[in-house]
ROPADREN-817875 format. One record per residue (C-alpha): residue in one letter; x negated, y, z. Coordinates in Angstrom, 3 decimals, decimal comma. Layout:
N
residuo->A&u->X&v->Y&w->Z
...
***
This chain:
165
residuo->M&u->0,000&v->0,000&w->0,000
residuo->S&u->-2,745&v->2,419&w->0,885
residuo->I&u->-4,750&v->1,738&w->-2,283
residuo->K&u->-1,693&v->2,183&w->-4,536
residuo->F&u->-0,876&v->5,455&w->-2,800
residuo->R&u->-4,429&v->6,681&w->-3,354
residuo->L&u->-4,355&v->5,677&w->-7,022
residuo->V&u->-1,036&v->7,435&w->-7,565
residuo->K&u->-2,303&v->10,494&w->-5,713
residuo->N&u->-5,498&v->10,445&w->-7,785
residuo->I&u->-3,577&v->10,283&w->-11,059
residuo->L&u->-1,201&v->13,021&w->-9,905
residuo->F&u->-4,041&v->15,385&w->-9,031
residuo->K&u->-5,818&v->14,635&w->-12,307
residuo->V&u->-2,650&v->15,565&w->-14,189
residuo->I&u->-2,230&v->18,743&w->-12,136
residuo->V&u->-5,848&v->19,771&w->-12,753
residuo->F&u->-5,505&v->19,050&w->-16,483
residuo->V&u->-2,278&v->21,078&w->-16,777
residuo->F&u->-3,680&v->24,063&w->-14,871
residuo->S&u->-6,916&v->23,919&w->-16,860
residuo->F&u->-4,967&v->23,876&w->-20,101
residuo->F&u->-2,891&v->26,907&w->-19,104
residuo->L&u->-5,992&v->28,780&w->-17,960
residuo->I&u->-7,836&v->28,097&w->-21,215
residuo->I&u->-5,010&v->29,479&w->-23,382
residuo->P&u->-5,764&v->33,155&w->-22,527
residuo->L&u->-9,448&v->32,549&w->-23,222
residuo->F&u->-8,666&v->31,261&w->-26,708
residuo->L&u->-6,287&v->34,169&w->-27,283
residuo->I&u->-9,064&v->36,618&w->-26,362
residuo->F&u->-11,497&v->34,846&w->-28,716
residuo->F&u->-8,890&v->34,933&w->-31,491
residuo->L&u->-8,276&v->38,665&w->-30,984
residuo->I&u->-12,004&v->39,431&w->-31,006
residuo->F&u->-12,500&v->37,349&w->-34,142
residuo->K&u->-9,452&v->38,828&w->-35,891
residuo->K&u->-10,338&v->42,466&w->-35,208
residuo->G&u->-14,116&v->42,092&w->-35,305
residuo->I&u->-14,678&v->40,067&w->-38,463
residuo->S&u->-13,521&v->42,938&w->-40,671
residuo->V&u->-16,130&v->45,287&w->-39,163
residuo->I&u->-19,163&v->43,041&w->-39,584
residuo->N&u->-20,998&v->43,710&w->-42,840
residuo->W&u->-24,597&v->44,261&w->-43,975
residuo->D&u->-24,389&v->47,996&w->-43,313
residuo->F&u->-23,238&v->47,394&w->-39,748
residuo->L&u->-25,970&v->44,829&w->-39,066
residuo->F&u->-28,926&v->46,583&w->-40,707
residuo->S&u->-28,140&v->50,301&w->-40,490
residuo->I&u->-29,950&v->52,594&w->-38,066
residuo->K&u->-27,475&v->55,474&w->-38,385
residuo->I&u->-26,493&v->56,894&w->-35,006
residuo->P&u->-22,713&v->57,255&w->-34,888
residuo->S&u->-21,008&v->60,317&w->-33,528
residuo->L&u->-18,195&v->60,082&w->-31,017
residuo->G&u->-15,134&v->58,467&w->-32,557
residuo->S&u->-16,728&v->57,646&w->-35,913
residuo->K&u->-16,975&v->54,130&w->-37,294
residuo->D&u->-20,382&v->54,695&w->-38,885
residuo->G&u->-23,602&v->53,351&w->-37,513
residuo->G&u->-25,275&v->50,045&w->-37,107
residuo->I&u->-26,764&v->47,796&w->-34,506
residuo->L&u->-30,268&v->47,299&w->-35,922
residuo->S&u->-31,818&v->49,744&w->-33,448
residuo->H&u->-30,086&v->47,936&w->-30,588
residuo->I&u->-31,355&v->44,575&w->-31,769
residuo->I&u->-34,913&v->45,929&w->-32,080
residuo->G&u->-34,647&v->47,581&w->-28,648
residuo->S&u->-33,481&v->44,343&w->-27,033
residuo->F&u->-36,290&v->42,441&w->-28,721
residuo->L&u->-38,892&v->44,954&w->-27,497
residuo->L&u->-37,448&v->44,861&w->-23,977
residuo->I&u->-37,810&v->41,080&w->-23,890
residuo->I&u->-41,347&v->41,225&w->-25,331
residuo->F&u->-42,534&v->43,769&w->-22,743
residuo->A&u->-40,886&v->41,843&w->-19,889
residuo->T&u->-42,573&v->38,663&w->-21,083
residuo->I&u->-45,951&v->40,386&w->-21,302
residuo->I&u->-45,534&v->41,557&w->-17,703
residuo->S&u->-44,079&v->38,446&w->-16,071
residuo->V&u->-45,694&v->35,471&w->-17,804
residuo->P&u->-49,328&v->36,066&w->-16,722
residuo->I&u->-48,306&v->36,907&w->-13,159
residuo->G&u->-45,904&v->33,958&w->-13,007
residuo->I&u->-48,382&v->31,436&w->-14,383
residuo->L&u->-51,174&v->32,590&w->-12,081
residuo->T&u->-48,846&v->32,487&w->-9,082
residuo->G&u->-47,501&v->29,053&w->-10,020
residuo->V&u->-51,029&v->27,669&w->-10,388
residuo->Y&u->-51,995&v->29,132&w->-7,017
residuo->L&u->-48,943&v->27,623&w->-5,333
residuo->A&u->-49,550&v->24,198&w->-6,894
residuo->E&u->-53,221&v->24,129&w->-5,935
residuo->N&u->-52,974&v->25,653&w->-2,434
residuo->K&u->-49,875&v->23,984&w->-1,023
residuo->K&u->-50,639&v->24,347&w->2,666
residuo->S&u->-52,137&v->27,805&w->2,917
residuo->K&u->-50,366&v->30,556&w->4,843
residuo->L&u->-50,347&v->32,860&w->1,793
residuo->A&u->-48,751&v->30,113&w->-0,350
residuo->S&u->-45,890&v->29,692&w->2,118
residuo->I&u->-45,308&v->33,460&w->2,161
residuo->I&u->-45,339&v->33,591&w->-1,655
residuo->K&u->-42,910&v->30,644&w->-1,839
residuo->L&u->-40,566&v->32,436&w->0,527
residuo->C&u->-40,767&v->35,615&w->-1,560
residuo->I&u->-40,115&v->33,680&w->-4,776
residuo->D&u->-37,122&v->31,932&w->-3,201
residuo->I&u->-35,755&v->35,282&w->-2,080
residuo->L&u->-36,321&v->36,821&w->-5,525
residuo->Q&u->-34,512&v->33,887&w->-7,098
residuo->G&u->-31,401&v->34,617&w->-5,053
residuo->V&u->-31,232&v->38,355&w->-5,720
residuo->P&u->-28,456&v->39,431&w->-8,130
residuo->S&u->-29,540&v->41,208&w->-11,298
residuo->I&u->-27,673&v->44,395&w->-10,360
residuo->I&u->-29,940&v->44,765&w->-7,322
residuo->F&u->-33,027&v->44,514&w->-9,530
residuo->G&u->-31,568&v->47,206&w->-11,761
residuo->L&u->-30,794&v->49,506&w->-8,828
residuo->V&u->-34,229&v->49,072&w->-7,258
residuo->I&u->-36,028&v->49,775&w->-10,540
residuo->Y&u->-33,734&v->52,744&w->-11,117
residuo->I&u->-34,705&v->54,179&w->-7,732
residuo->W&u->-38,410&v->53,381&w->-8,112
residuo->I&u->-38,995&v->54,371&w->-11,727
residuo->V&u->-36,121&v->56,349&w->-13,228
residuo->N&u->-35,620&v->58,624&w->-10,224
residuo->T&u->-39,339&v->59,286&w->-9,782
residuo->T&u->-40,050&v->59,970&w->-13,471
residuo->K&u->-36,711&v->61,764&w->-14,019
residuo->R&u->-36,175&v->60,001&w->-17,364
residuo->F&u->-34,793&v->56,760&w->-18,704
residuo->S&u->-37,072&v->54,399&w->-20,581
residuo->G&u->-37,153&v->50,902&w->-21,967
residuo->Y&u->-40,120&v->50,184&w->-19,739
residuo->S&u->-37,963&v->50,403&w->-16,629
residuo->G&u->-35,588&v->47,832&w->-18,114
residuo->S&u->-38,562&v->45,642&w->-18,998
residuo->I&u->-39,849&v->45,806&w->-15,439
residuo->A&u->-36,439&v->44,876&w->-14,034
residuo->L&u->-36,192&v->41,958&w->-16,463
residuo->A&u->-39,749&v->40,893&w->-15,581
residuo->F&u->-38,790&v->40,719&w->-11,891
residuo->M&u->-35,819&v->38,545&w->-12,837
residuo->M&u->-37,984&v->36,249&w->-14,980
residuo->L&u->-40,773&v->35,906&w->-12,421
residuo->P&u->-39,224&v->33,274&w->-10,081
residuo->V&u->-38,276&v->31,047&w->-12,995
residuo->I&u->-41,778&v->31,171&w->-14,472
residuo->V&u->-43,464&v->30,583&w->-11,104
residuo->K&u->-41,247&v->27,593&w->-10,253
residuo->A&u->-41,611&v->26,072&w->-13,733
residuo->T&u->-45,388&v->26,445&w->-13,666
residuo->E&u->-45,677&v->25,062&w->-10,144
residuo->E&u->-43,507&v->22,023&w->-10,883
residuo->T&u->-45,287&v->21,332&w->-14,167
residuo->I&u->-48,687&v->21,369&w->-12,513
residuo->K&u->-47,408&v->19,076&w->-9,744
residuo->L&u->-46,495&v->16,530&w->-12,430
residuo->I&u->-50,100&v->16,235&w->-13,590
residuo->P&u->-51,637&v->13,128&w->-11,997
residuo->I&u->-54,744&v->13,576&w->-9,852
residuo->A&u->-57,633&v->11,682&w->-11,437
***
């Protein structure tokens, strides 16, 4: 009796979860459909590869400068974070029991849990407020701080996988 009740209850909850999931996915597909329907008519070669800066309310302009800016932001963040992350990961893998390694591990764990908005606010206060101007470099530094824990952990774990000869 108890097993049949559990099986029936299991099937009932599976059906309930499936029905609710289905009804929650419908708005998502409607949003995708609306974006596709209204957006596909705007995408053309001029939109993708034009550097014209649009004025307020106009439909002119392109996204090439935005794509290039995003690419440069990622390149600069990689140039900043990869050497520091690899060196730190190697240090942590080779000096497991030192006091400095435990402090660095704690800092990396804390950095890994910080939301990206906090990184942006801290870099805004440190760089943008002190220089009194916006720049792509400040975004690159914020992104580098976000990339750093991932690179350190990946490097450390990869080096730990190498067998000691």
